[in-house]
C-alpha positions as CSV (number, residue, x, y, z in Angstrom):
1,M,50.7,44.8,-19.2
2,S,51.8,41.8,-17.3
3,E,48.1,40.3,-16.7
4,V,49.4,38.6,-13.6
5,Y,45.9,38.7,-12.1
6,L,44.3,37.1,-15.2
7,A,46.6,34.0,-14.6
8,R,45.7,34.2,-10.8
9,T,42.0,34.2,-11.4
10,N,42.3,31.2,-13.9
11,Q,44.3,29.4,-11.2
12,K,41.9,29.9,-8.5
13,L,39.1,28.6,-10.7
14,N,41.1,25.6,-11.3
15,F,41.6,25.2,-7.6
16,V,37.9,25.3,-7.1
17,R,37.3,22.5,-9.7
18,L,40.0,20.4,-8.0
19,H,38.5,20.8,-4.6
20,L,34.9,20.1,-6.0
21,D,36.3,16.8,-7.4
22,A,38.0,16.2,-3.8
23,L,34.7,17.1,-2.1
24,Q,32.7,14.7,-4.3
25,A,35.2,11.9,-3.4
26,A,34.8,12.6,0.3
27,Q,31.0,12.6,0.1
28,N,31.4,9.1,-1.5
29,S,33.9,7.8,0.9
30,N,33.2,5.6,4.1
31,T,36.4,6.8,6.0
32,W,36.1,7.8,9.7
33,S,37.1,11.4,8.8
34,K,34.5,11.8,6.1
35,H,32.5,14.6,7.7
36,A,35.8,16.4,8.5
37,L,37.0,16.1,5.0
38,I,33.7,17.4,3.6
39,E,33.7,20.5,5.9
40,S,37.3,21.2,5.0
41,Y,36.7,21.0,1.3
42,Q,33.5,23.1,1.5
43,E,35.4,25.8,3.2
44,S,38.4,25.5,0.8
45,I,36.0,25.8,-2.1
46,L,34.6,28.9,-0.6
47,F,38.0,30.3,-0.1
48,H,39.2,29.7,-3.6
49,L,35.9,31.1,-5.1
50,V,36.2,34.3,-3.1
51,S,40.0,34.4,-4.0
52,A,39.0,34.1,-7.6
53,Y,36.7,37.0,-7.3
54,S,39.2,39.1,-5.4
55,S,41.7,38.3,-8.2
56,L,39.0,39.3,-10.9
57,L,38.7,42.6,-9.1
58,R,42.5,43.2,-9.4
59,E,42.4,42.0,-13.0
60,I,39.9,44.8,-13.7
61,A,42.0,47.3,-12.0
62,E,45.0,46.2,-13.9
63,R,43.3,46.5,-17.1
64,Y,42.1,50.0,-16.4
65,Q,45.5,51.0,-14.9
66,V,44.0,51.5,-11.4
67,D,46.3,51.0,-8.5
68,V,46.1,47.2,-8.1
69,D,47.8,47.1,-4.7
70,S,44.9,49.1,-3.1
71,V,42.1,46.8,-4.4
72,T,40.9,43.9,-2.3
73,T,37.1,44.6,-2.2
74,I,34.6,46.0,-4.6
75,D,34.6,49.1,-2.6
76,D,38.3,49.5,-3.0
77,L,37.9,49.1,-6.7
78,E,35.3,51.7,-6.8
79,R,37.4,54.1,-5.0
80,G,40.1,53.5,-7.4
81,F,38.0,54.2,-10.3
82,E,36.8,57.4,-8.7
83,K,40.4,58.4,-7.9
84,S,41.4,57.8,-11.5
85,G,38.3,59.3,-13.0
86,F,37.6,56.2,-15.1
87,E,34.2,54.6,-15.4
88,S,33.7,50.9,-15.9
89,P,30.7,48.8,-17.0
90,E,32.4,45.8,-15.2
91,L,32.4,47.6,-11.9
92,N,28.7,48.6,-12.3
93,Q,27.8,45.1,-13.0
94,L,29.7,43.7,-10.1
95,L,28.1,46.3,-7.8
96,N,24.6,45.3,-9.0
97,L,25.4,41.5,-8.5
98,E,26.7,42.1,-4.9
99,A,23.9,44.3,-4.0
100,D,21.3,41.7,-4.9
101,P,20.4,39.3,-2.0
102,D,19.1,36.7,-4.4
103,N,22.3,36.6,-6.5
104,W,24.8,33.9,-6.5
105,L,27.7,36.3,-5.7
106,H,26.0,38.0,-2.8
107,K,25.2,34.5,-1.5
108,L,28.9,33.2,-2.0
109,Q,30.2,36.3,0.1
110,K,27.6,35.6,2.8
111,A,28.6,31.9,3.0
112,Y,32.3,32.9,3.1
113,A,31.6,35.3,5.9
114,A,30.0,32.6,7.8
115,C,33.3,30.7,7.9
116,W,34.5,33.4,10.2
117,R,31.6,33.0,12.7
118,A,31.4,30.5,15.4
119,V,27.9,29.2,15.8
120,D,26.3,27.1,18.4
121,K,25.2,23.9,16.7
122,E,22.0,23.8,18.7
123,K,20.6,27.2,17.4
124,P,18.6,27.2,14.1
125,S,19.8,29.8,11.5
126,N,17.9,31.7,8.7
127,A,20.6,31.3,6.1
128,A,20.4,32.4,2.6
129,S,22.0,29.4,0.9
130,Q,22.8,25.8,1.5
131,S,26.4,26.6,1.6
132,E,25.9,28.9,4.5
133,I,23.9,26.3,6.5
134,Q,26.7,23.8,6.0
135,V,29.6,26.1,6.7
136,M,28.0,27.3,9.9
137,Q,27.8,23.7,11.0
138,V,24.0,23.9,11.6
139,N,23.6,20.6,9.8
140,P,25.7,18.2,11.9
141,N,24.3,15.0,10.2
142,H,25.4,16.4,6.7
143,Q,22.0,15.7,5.1
144,G,22.5,18.7,2.9
145,D,25.9,18.0,1.6
146,K,24.6,17.1,-1.9
147,D,22.8,20.3,-2.1
148,V,25.9,22.2,-1.0
149,F,27.9,20.4,-3.8
150,I,25.4,21.3,-6.5
151,E,25.2,24.8,-5.3
152,Y,29.2,25.0,-5.3
153,Q,29.1,23.7,-8.9
154,Q,26.6,26.4,-9.9
155,W,28.6,29.1,-8.4
156,L,31.8,27.9,-10.1
157,G,29.8,27.9,-13.4
158,E,28.5,31.4,-12.6
159,M,32.0,32.6,-11.8
160,R,33.5,31.2,-15.1
161,T,30.6,32.9,-17.0
162,L,31.0,36.2,-15.3
163,V,34.9,36.1,-15.9
164,E,34.4,35.4,-19.6
165,K,31.8,38.1,-20.0
166,L,33.7,40.7,-18.2
167,R,37.0,39.8,-20.1
168,E,35.2,40.1,-23.4
169,G,34.1,43.6,-22.5
170,M,37.6,44.6,-21.3
171,Q,39.1,43.5,-24.6
172,E,37.4,46.4,-26.2
173,W,38.9,48.9,-23.8
């Protein structure tokens, strides 16, 4: 097995760490482009976290010999398992995490989806996380930047823990 997605997942997690460092530096700077840098790094962190998750899905598919090229989302992975006749505790755990609106993975995906929506800065939002508020640019004065940074650090830690736990389980397979 090539384990190309294992390496890709690790790479994306490293990119998140690098962009968190850059985000912290941007928050501490006094440059004229400070807020643009902050928003840019916030979105790039979301992109790399979601990319790490997508790569993890493909890593699982690769491990179970499910068609990796057909997997982009959890639904794709679920269809792949159904088609192959395999069952996976990893898939069940991820389905549960995604379904729980109070879970970090659900919030991550919601914040990432918010990157694709244009929102009028004048209208208030009922967002599920600090990150979503910032990415949707409802907070033009950037008062919540430190909270977003802390939330992103937590999400990276949660993602790393999830990856390690799932990999341990897949070692037995």
